[in-house]
Structures are given as structure tokens and as C-alpha cells.
C-alpha positions, -999 to +999 in steps of 0.1 A: -427-263-102-455-239-096-446-229-061-412-231-046-407-231-008-375-228+011-363-254+035-375-236+067-411-233+054-412-270+044-398-280+078-423-258+097-451-274+076-438-309+084-437-301+121-473-290+120-485-322+104-466-349+123-477-362+157-455-351+186-435-378+203-446-385+238-419-387+264-440-405+289-431-441+296-466-451+308-477-456+272-467-492+276-496-510+292-496-548+289-531-561+283-546-580+312-551-617+309-585-630+298-595-665+305-613-688+329-609-718+351-622-752+339-621-778+367-584-780+376-571-760+347-565-723+341-571-712+305-557-679+292-574-671+259-554-640+249-519-653+255-507-648+219-521-613+218-501-604+249-470-619+233-476-598+201-481-567+222-448-571+240-431-583+208-418-616+222-420-651+211-448-671+228-423-699+236-401-675+256-429-661+277-444-696+281-411-709+295-409-680+319-445-684+330-443-721+337-411-716+357-425-687+377-459-702+384-444-737+391-472-751+371-472-775+341-489-761+310-489-760+272-500-738+243-530-749+223-537-726+194-538-690+208-545-702+243-522-711+272-535-740+294-521-743+329-529-775+348-534-757+381-559-731+394-542-697+393-558-663+398-555-638+370-539-613+394-509-636+400-506-643+362-507-605+355-479-600+381-457-626+365-463-611+330-453-577+345-422-592+360-413-607+326-417-573+310-395-557+335-367-583+330-370-591+293-388-562+275-382-528+291-348-512+286-328-507+318-312-475+305-341-455+289-370-474+304-387-478+270-403-511+257-388-508+222-364-537+226-356-570+209-338-601+221-308-610+200-285-640+202-248-637+198-228-670+200-243-687+230-255-655+248-288-636+247-289-598+249-317-573+251-310-546+225-329-513+228-341-499+195-347-465+211-313-457+228-291-485+214-282-500+248-273-537+249-275-558+281-269-595+286-299-616+297-300-644+322-314-677+310-349-686+320 
């Protein structure tokens, strides 16, 4: 080795090059729904992108949305088609409610969670703080 550095020098160099961790919780912004109304149907074109952003299965969010909006609907490709006229503000509110109940950790308020199933029960497990809380069925 041409140059040997001690541990503290290497550590200081690493701290200079890594990005600092933000302690703010407002980094989690769910994308707003995009779509349009066709006749008597509401079509959300970025439904799968929203699911990917919040790291949840589209079927889980779909079941929640259909129940909360009291509207029949189905997935077709990346789109969600609801057979009722619903404003985007109401849909955004329901997605925010879903995130509060099924995505954001109740302990540390971070969105770094996953839904795990143990026996017949579902739990939300926080990857940031390790908390685990039972979930109600949709």
C-alpha cells in the first residue's frame, strides 16, 4: 500500500462524501392522481405508479379505495377504472388516509414499512425503527 491512513482519517473522509440523512418526515409526498372522467367512469392513469411509490400491492390499495369510495371498479393494465364520477380531490384524500393507516409507522412516523402476514394476522413492520403493529382488515 502506497498510503496508509488511520481509521479516523478514513471515517472523516467517508462522512464528507456521504449524503446526510434528513430527519424531516415531509419527504414522503404521495403523487397526486392523474386521470379523467369518461362519461360515467373515473379513470386514474397513474394508479400503479402511486402503489409503487408507497410500496404496496395494487390489490390492497384497490380494495381499500373501492370500499372507501363506495364505488365499483377494476384494474385494467396500469389504470384504475371506477364506475362512478369522483373528483380527484376525494381520491387523493382516500389515498392519504390509506397511507396514514397502512404505510406510515405509528411510532416514528416514517413511511419505510412493509405489511407482513403471520398466521392469519397482518402486521405493519417498520424497517426504520423496528416497530410492529397489527392491522385491521380492509
